[in-house]
Structure formats: C-alpha cells, structure tokens
C-alpha positions, 0 to 999 in steps of 0.5 A, spaced: 500 500 500 502 506 498 500 513 501 500 519 498 498 527 500 495 530 494 496 537 494 494 539 487 490 536 481 492 531 476 489 532 469 489 526 465 486 519 465 491 514 464 489 511 458 494 516 456 500 511 457 506 515 458 511 515 453 517 510 453 523 505 448 529 501 450 532 494 448 525 491 451 520 496 449 518 496 442 513 502 442 516 507 447 522 511 447 525 509 454 531 514 454 533 519 459 531 526 457 526 524 452 520 529 452 513 529 449 508 534 449 500 533 448 495 538 447 488 537 450 482 540 447 474 539 449 469 535 445 468 542 441 475 542 439 477 548 444 484 548 447 484 546 454 491 545 456 498 542 455 502 537 458 509 536 458 512 529 459 520 527 461 523 521 461 528 520 467 532 515 472 532 510 466 536 504 469 537 497 467 538 491 472 537 484 472 534 484 465 529 489 467 529 497 465 525 502 470 524 509 469 520 515 472 515 519 468 515 526 470 509 530 468 507 538 468 500 541 466 499 548 464 492 550 463 489 554 456 492 560 459 499 557 459 499 557 467 502 551 470 497 548 474 500 542 477 506 537 476 506 529 478 510 523 476 509 515 476 514 510 474 514 504 469 518 498 467 520 494 461 521 486 462 521 481 457 516 483 452 511 487 456 511 494 459 508 496 465 505 503 467 504 505 474 497 504 476 497 511 479 497 514 472 489 511 472 487 517 477 484 522 473 482 530 474 476 529 477 478 524 482 484 529 484 480 535 485 475 531 489 481 529 494 485 535 493 490 536 500 487 529 503 491 524 505 489 517 501 492 510 501 492 507 493 493 500 491 492 497 484 494 493 478 499 496 473 497 497 466 500 492 461 502 493 454 505 487 450 510 489 445 507 484 440 500 487 438 495 485 433 488 487 431 483 483 435 488 482 441 485 483 448 489 486 453 489 485 461 485 490 465 488 494 470 485 498 476 486 503 482 483 503 489 483 509 493 481 510 501 481 517 503 481 519 510 475 524 510 476 527 517 475 520 521 471 517 516 474 513 510 471 514 503 473 508 498 473 509 490 475 504 485 477 506 477 478 500 473 480 500 466 476 494 462 475 491 456 482 493 453 483 491 446 486 492 439 481 495 434 485 496 428 491 499 425 491 506 421 495 512 419 494 518 424 496 525 422 499 530 428 503 536 428 509 532 429 508 528 423 504 522 420 504 515 424 502 508 423 498 507 429 494 501 433 488 503 436 487 501 443 480 501 445 478 501 453 473 503 458 474 506 464 469 504 470 469 508 476 465 507 482 464 513 487 460 514 493 453 517 492 455 516 484 454 509 483 458 506 477 459 510 471 463 507 464 467 512 460 470 509 453 476 511 450 481 510 445 489 511 444 493 511 438 499 508 439 505 508 434 512 504 434 518 508 437 513 514 439 508 511 444 501 515 444 500 520 438 493 521 440 487 520 445 480 521 445 475 520 451 467 519 450 461 520 455 457 514 456 453 515 450 459 515 446 460 523 445 467 525 444 468 529 451 476 530 450 482 529 446 489 530 446 494 530 440 502 529 440 504 536 439 512 536 441 517 530 441 524 530 443 529 524 444 
C-alpha cells in the first residue's frame, strides 16, 4: 500500500500511457531526457491545456529497465497548474505503467490536500500487438481519510483491446498507429458506477500520438494530440 498527500490536481486519465523505448520496449522511447508534449482540447475542439512529459532515472538491472515519468500541466492560459510523476518498467516483452497514472482530474480535485492510501494493478502493454488482441485490465483503489471517516473509490480500466491499425496525422508528423480501445469504470460514493470509453493511438518508437475520451453515450468529451517530441 502506498500513501500519498495530494496537494494539487492531476489532469489526465491514464489511458494516456506515458511515453517510453529501450532494448525491451518496442513502442516507447525509454531514454533519459526524452520529452513529449500533448495538447488537450474539449469535445468542441477548444484548447484546454498542455502537458509536458520527461523521461528520467532510466536504469537497467537484472534484465529489467525502470524509469520515472515526470509530468507538468499548464492550463489554456499557459499557467502551470500542477506537476506529478509515476514510474514504469520494461521486462521481457511487456511494459508496465504505474497504476497511479489511472487517477484522473476529477478524482484529484475531489481529494485535493487529503491524505489517501492507493493500491492497484499496473497497466500492461505487450510489445507484440495485433488487431483483435485483448489486453489485461488494470485498476486503482483509493481510501481517503475524510476527517475520521474513510471514503473508498475504485477506477478500473476494462475491456482493453486492439481495434485496428491506421495512419494518424499530428503536428509532429504522420504515424502508423494501433488503436487501443478501453473503458474506464469508476465507482464513487453517492455516484454509483459510471463507464467512460476511450481510445489511444499508439505508434512504434513514439508511444501515444493521440487520445480521445467519450461520455457514456459515446460523445467525444476530450482529446489530446502529440504536439512536441524530443529524444
């Protein structure tokens, strides 16, 4: 169990699976200092903000590569709102992303400055993807101390599968991507269960190029696109 004190907000869901490549990672550039910027928009295409990621602390030990993903988010006015980091590892033919990346903006706003315990299952992404392939689920469980009362909530990433392969254009360039569909199931007190679909476009050697989130009726609510890449 890991204890964290939340002092600010986290902008995204982790469907945005960071960025990472080395000998064992086919899709993510795991190189110290590699940096990426994503620009996010609301469902109507209006700018919401930008998020910068930097890969740090890359190390190899016993056939496993570990690294830290540092993240800084700024709003549409260019003001830095928050910063955070999470870890990921690469071993064999699988990349694992820290389950804490599943915590989204709404969750962090609700528990700002609240001490919480976090447990979960890391997100896994195999190097060898094929259309129709089903991927393992992931989840994060949160217990928040609300002044003598504990509030529990759970976020699961379920029904993960490789839908198709297609070319995607971005300000950084055009990439051949696998499209990975998933559903984010959130269980919160007083709100019950809610399921929000999402898709990410994943390119070899780059990581995530594009991401879209939808409401329960399938309407686009948020999107992100890769707008800067240095490695």
